N, C-alpha and C positions, 0 to 999 in steps of 0.2 A: 062574581060570586066570591065571597071571602071564605077561604078554607081554614078551618080551625084545626090546629094541630094539638094533639094531646101531649102534654108534657108530663112525663112520669116524675114523681117525687122520689129522689134518691138521697138517702142520708149521706152526708159528707163527713170525713174523718173517721175516728174509731170510737166505738161505744165503750162505756166503762167496763163491761164484761170482757170485751176483747183485750183491754189493757190489763185487767187482772189476770186473765189466762196467760198472757204473754209474760207477765211478771212471775207467775207461778212456774212456768217452763224455765225461765232464766234462773230462778232460785234453785230448782231441782238440779239443773245442770251444774251450778256452782257447788252445791252440796256434794254432787257426785265427784267433781274434780278435787274437792277438799278431802273426801274419803280416799280417793286414789292416791293423793299425795301422802297421806298418813301411811297407807299400805306400803308405798315405795320407801318411805323413811324406815319403816319397820324392817323391810327386806334388806335395805342397805346395812342397818345395824346388825341384823342376824348374820349377814355375810361377813361383816367386819369381825364379829365375835368368833365365827367359825375359822376365819383365817388366823386369828390370834391363837386359837386352840390348836390348830395344826402345827404352828410354829413351836409351841410348847411340847407337843407330842413328839415331834422330830428331835427336839432338844434332849428329851429324856432318853429316847432310843439311842442317841449317840453317846450319852453319858454312860449308859449301861455297857455299850460295846467297848468303851475305853477303860473300864474298871472291872476286868474279869476276876481278879483275885478277891474282890469284895462284892461280887455280883449278888450274892444272897442278901446283902443288906439293902439292895435296891428293890427287891421283891417284897415290899413291906405290907402289901394288901393281902392279908390272910383270910379275911371274911369276904368271899366273892359274892355272897348273897346280898349283903348290905353295902358292899364296896367300902370296907373299912379295914384297917386304918387308911387315912388319906392325908394328902398335904394340901395346903391352900386355905381357903376361908373356913374358919372354925376348927382347924386342925389342932389336936392336942400335942403334936410333936411326935417324934419317933424315938425308939430306944437307940442309944448310941451304938454304932457298928463295933463289933468285937470278934471278927472272924479272921483277921490277918494281923500284920504288924501294926504298931501304933501309928506309923506314918500313913499306911494304906487306909487304916480305919478313919483317921482324921480327914483324909482326902475324900473318902466316901461320904462322911458326915457333911463336909463342906459342899460337895456336889448336891446332896439332897437339900441342904439349907438354901442353896442358891435357887434350886427349882421351886422350893416353897415360896421364896420371896418373889420369884417371877410370877407364880400363880396369884400372889397377892397384889400384883401390879407394880412392883418396885421399879420396873424398867422405865417408867414414866410417871412424873408427878405433876400435879396441877393444884395450885393453892395449898401446897403442903400435903395433899392427899395423893395416894398411889392410884393411878388410873391406867396403868399399862397392861391390864388384863381384862378378861371378861367379867361380867357380873356373876358373883357366886362361884368363882373358878375353884375347882378341886381336881387333884391329880391322883391317880392310882397306878400301881404296878403290881401285878400278880404273876405267880409261876405255877404251872400245872405239871406236877411230878408224874402224873399218870400218862403224860405224852412223851416221856423220856425214851430215847432210842435204845436199842438193845445191842449188846456186843455179840460176838459169835457163839458165846455160851448161853445166850438168852438172858443175861443179867442186864438190868437197866444201867445206863451210863449217866451218872450224876451230872446235872447241869445242861443236859441236852434237851430238856423239855421246852414247851412253848411259854414264852413270856407275853403278857398282855399289858400294854400301856394304854391308859384311858384318861381323858380329860373331860370333865363335865362343867356345865355352866347353866345359868338361867336364861331361857329364851323370853321373847316378848309376847308370844301368842301360844295358844295350845295347839299341839300337833298330835304326837303319839308317844307313848312311853317307850324309851329306848331299851334295847335288849341287854346292853352291857351295864352292869352295876358299878357305880363309882360315886361315893359320897352321897348315897341316897338320903334325902332329907326333905320331906314335904314342908317342913317349917321354913326352910330356906328357899326352896324352889316353888312353893305354892301347890304344886301337884306334879306327878310324874310326867304329865303331858307338857310341862314347861321345862323339864330337865333335858338339856341337850348333851350329847356325848359323841366324841370322836375317839376311835381306838385303833390300835394296830397290834398285830401278833407277829412274833418272829422267834427264831432260835439263834443261839450263839454257837458258832463253830467250836468244836472241841479240838484244841491245839495240843499235840503231844510232842 
């Protein structure tokens, strides 16, 4: 007796639908990787800009500590609501210092001019353009007389209040509006959520 075996018909290879689905999965994966790389580049650039801002912040803090006789010329940001006047991109310049001797005043003006140039990126050039600072870099220094310390009689001691140094620049993505005002300008930054700020506060010891 001859036994007939049933042979099942099984398709061989891949169907067109399976190929298309595989391609779709691969494309989605590549798009995800591309998006991740863009985010990584943005994060690296943000970190670089913040590091540059911190260097400029510390630089001004040291300059203030070294020029006690003309320190009032360094606290040039009198409008703390709008963060003006400021130095850096779009600055209209400052009134020349006139609180001490001609030599001291000239030294203060020189120090402020150097900081202004640093904010404009003069520390590094590429193709004739200054690229040594952040995008839209601006710097502010303010003084809060209401925080001045009191002497034994209860009178305020001039120059013992809190100084605030702030550096602002333009970020690459929206985050949140910073609390410290420095060079506020939506025409430059696009929106407050793009404005980045690092700041520090300190007092100067009163030497008698």
